[in-house]
C-alpha positions as CSV (number, residue, x, y, z in Angstrom):
1,X,149.2,68.8,183.8
2,X,149.6,70.2,180.2
3,X,150.1,67.6,177.5
4,X,151.0,67.5,173.8
5,X,149.6,64.3,172.1
6,X,149.4,62.5,168.8
7,X,146.4,60.4,167.9
8,X,146.5,57.8,165.2
9,X,143.1,57.7,163.4
10,X,141.4,54.7,162.0
11,X,142.4,55.9,158.5
12,X,146.1,56.0,159.6
13,X,146.3,59.8,159.6
14,X,147.7,61.5,162.7
15,X,146.1,64.3,164.7
16,X,148.3,66.5,167.0
17,X,146.9,68.4,169.9
18,X,147.5,69.8,173.3
19,X,145.4,69.9,176.5
20,X,145.5,70.2,180.3
21,X,143.3,67.1,180.7
22,X,144.4,64.3,178.5
23,X,141.9,61.7,179.6
24,X,138.9,64.1,179.0
25,X,140.3,65.2,175.7
26,X,140.8,61.6,174.5
27,X,137.3,60.8,175.5
28,X,136.0,63.8,173.5
29,X,137.9,62.6,170.4
30,X,136.6,59.1,170.7
31,X,133.0,60.5,170.8
32,X,133.8,62.5,167.6
33,X,133.6,65.7,169.6
34,X,137.3,66.5,169.9
35,X,137.7,68.3,166.6
36,X,136.3,68.4,163.1
37,X,139.3,66.4,161.9
38,X,138.8,63.5,164.3
39,X,135.1,63.8,164.2
40,X,134.8,62.2,160.8
41,X,133.4,58.6,160.8
42,X,136.2,57.3,158.7
43,X,138.8,58.6,161.3
44,X,137.1,56.9,164.3
45,X,138.1,55.3,166.5
46,X,141.4,57.0,167.4
47,X,144.2,55.7,169.6
48,X,146.7,57.6,171.6
49,X,150.0,57.1,169.8
50,X,152.2,59.4,171.8
51,X,152.0,62.0,174.6
52,X,154.4,64.2,176.4
53,X,153.8,66.3,179.5
54,X,155.0,69.8,180.1
55,X,155.3,72.2,183.0
56,X,153.4,75.0,181.3
57,X,150.5,74.9,178.8
58,X,152.2,77.4,176.5
59,X,155.1,75.0,176.2
60,X,152.7,72.1,175.3
61,X,151.0,74.4,172.8
62,X,154.3,75.5,171.3
63,X,155.4,71.8,170.9
64,X,152.0,71.0,169.3
65,X,152.5,73.6,166.7
66,X,156.0,72.3,166.0
67,X,154.9,68.7,165.5
68,X,151.9,69.8,163.4
69,X,154.5,71.1,160.8
70,X,156.5,67.8,160.8
71,X,156.4,65.2,158.1
72,X,154.8,61.8,158.8
73,X,158.2,60.2,159.0
74,X,159.3,62.6,161.7
75,X,156.1,62.1,163.7
76,X,156.6,58.3,163.5
77,X,160.2,58.7,164.8
78,X,158.9,60.7,167.8
79,X,156.1,58.1,168.4
80,X,158.7,55.2,168.3
81,X,161.1,57.1,170.5
82,X,163.8,57.4,167.8
83,X,165.0,60.8,168.9
84,X,168.3,60.4,167.1
85,X,166.5,60.2,163.8
86,X,164.8,63.6,164.2
87,X,167.6,65.9,163.1
88,X,168.1,63.9,159.9
89,X,164.4,63.9,159.2
90,X,164.4,67.7,159.5
91,X,166.6,68.0,156.5
92,X,165.2,68.4,153.0
93,X,164.6,65.0,151.4
94,X,167.3,65.6,148.8
95,X,169.9,66.3,151.5
96,X,169.1,63.2,153.7
97,X,171.3,60.3,154.2
98,X,169.7,56.9,154.4
99,X,168.7,56.0,158.0
100,X,170.2,52.8,159.4
101,X,167.8,49.9,159.8
102,X,167.1,49.0,163.3
């Protein structure tokens, strides 16, 4: 099954990827073999922060590329399941309204 996923690294950065075998890919990242980004010692260990499955790998890859272009705040909203915050976080910072606490 195709997946898009977000890892939170030990240094609090996020890594976004896609795969057809999520367990294998997470294991590779934990061993420092998943990518150059997550292979750095200061980024290990990593934890799975979010994952979503897709019917087709090209859809998972497309969503990966979308999320890679997102701000940290927008990625956190996705991780926390705050779907309603995503449109507002897509606006330029100067055009945003304050989000409600909650």
